[in-house]
C-alpha positions, 0 to 999 in steps of 0.5 A: 947614462942608464936612464938615457939608454933605457929611454932610448930603447923604449922609444925605439921599441915604441916606434918599431911597434907602431910602424909594424902594427899599422900595416898588420891592422890596416883592416881593423882601422876602427879597432886601432883607433878604439884602442888608442882612445882607451889607452889615451884615457888611461894615460890621462890619469896615469901621467898625473902621478908624480912617480910617472912624471919623475920617470919622464923627467929623467929622460928629458933632453937638456934643450927642453924645459920640464913643463914643455917636456911633460906637455909632449907626453900628455894624452892630447899630444900622443893622440895627435901623433896617432891621428897623424900616423893613421892619416899617413897610412890612409893617405898611402892606401888612397894613393895606391888605390887611385894609381891602380887599374879598375878591376871588377869581377868578370862575372858581375852582372850589368846591374851591379856594375851600374850600381858601382859606377862612380859619378864624376862629382863624387870622384872630385869630392873623393880626390879632395877628401884627404886634404880636407881631413889633413886641414881638420887635423891641423886646425884641431892641433892649433886650437889645442895648442892655444888652449894649453898655452892659456893655462891648463885647467880642468875646464880647458882639459875638457875643451881639449877633448871636445876639440879632438872630435872633428879630427876623429870623425874626419879620420873615420870618414876618410877610412870609410870613403876608402872602403867605398872607393875600393868596392867601386874600384874593384880593389877588394880582391887581390891577385886578380881573383874573379871569384864572385863569392869571394868578391861578395865576401870582401864587399861584406867585410868592407861594409862591416869596416864602414859601419865599425868606423862610424860606431867608434866615431859616434862613441867619441861623439858621446864622450865629447858631448859629456865633456861639453855638458860638464863645461856648460854645467860648471860655467852656469854654476859659476855664474849663478846668483848668490840666492839659494832659490837659483841654486836649488832650481839648478841642482836637479837640472844638472843631475838630469842633464848629466845622468842622460849624457852618462847613459848615452856614453855608457850605451855607446861604449858597450855597443861599439865594443860589441860591434867591433868584437863581431867585426874582428872575429868575422874578419881575417885572420880569424874568420869565425862563423860567429853568427852561427853560434847559438842557432838551431836550424835557422835559415841561412839568411836568419843566422844573424837574427837567431844567433845569440852572438849576433842577435844583440845588434838590434837591441843595442841599436834601439838602446842607442837611439833611445839614449840619444833622444 
C-alpha cells in the first residue's frame, strides 16, 4: 500500500511538472529537447541496475507482466512520450498562429514587408508540416516496437537509437518552421506593440531559436551516426573469415572509423551546449548582454566577434566542419 501510494504521488508530480514546464520553456524548445536527451542517456544506464528495476516492479499493476512494465520504463518509451508532448505543444502553437490575424509593425519598410511575404506554395507546405511530423513520429514508434519485440540486444538497442533520429529532426524542423512563420505573420511581438526596435529584437530571438534547433538536431545526428557505425563495425566483424589476415586488416580500419565518429560526436556535444547556453542567457527572462563580456572598445556590430563569450562560435563551427569531413 505504501509503495503504491508513493508511486502514485511520483507519477502525479511528474505529470504536473511536465504540464507546467512546457509552457514556461516554450521559448527554449531546443533546451528542453536537449535536456530530455541527456536524461534519457543517463536513464538508459540507470534503468539497467537491479535495484532500480526492483523499485519499478513494486509499482507494477497486476494487469501487466514484469517484462511489459519494465519496457514501459525504458528510455526509448519515455523519449517517445516526450516527443509526443513536444509535438502537441508545437501543434497548439501552430493552431493559435494560423487562427490569428497578421500584424506587422506599421513602421516596417516596404522592402522588409515584401521580404516577409509568404508564397502560396510555401503556405501549403507549412499547413501540411504538422501532419508529416506526426506520421514520422508514428512510423518511428512502430519500428521501435518491432525492434524490441524481435529480442532486445545491444545491436538492437543501437538500432533503436538510430530510429529516434527522424522524429527528432522532424520536431526541430517543425519548431523552426513555427519561428519563421511567426516572423512572416508578425506574431513575434505581443500586445500589438508597433515598436520597431522591439520587433527586430524578437526577430533576432527567433533566429537564435531557429539556429539552436538545428544545432541540437545535428548533435543527435552525430550520436545516431556513432550508433550506426558501431552496428556496421560489429556486423562486419562477425562475418569476417577465420583467417588472421582479414582481422589484422580490419582492426586498424575499425579504430580509424570509430575515432573519427567519436571526435565528430564530441565536437557537436560541446558546440551545441555552448550555443544553447548563449541563446538562453541572451533570451528572456535573463536578457544578459553576453556578447559584451570581455570586450574593450569594439564597435557595436563587432561585439560578437570581439567578445570572449561569443567569439568562440566561429571556432566551433570550423571544428564541426572539420570533424564532419
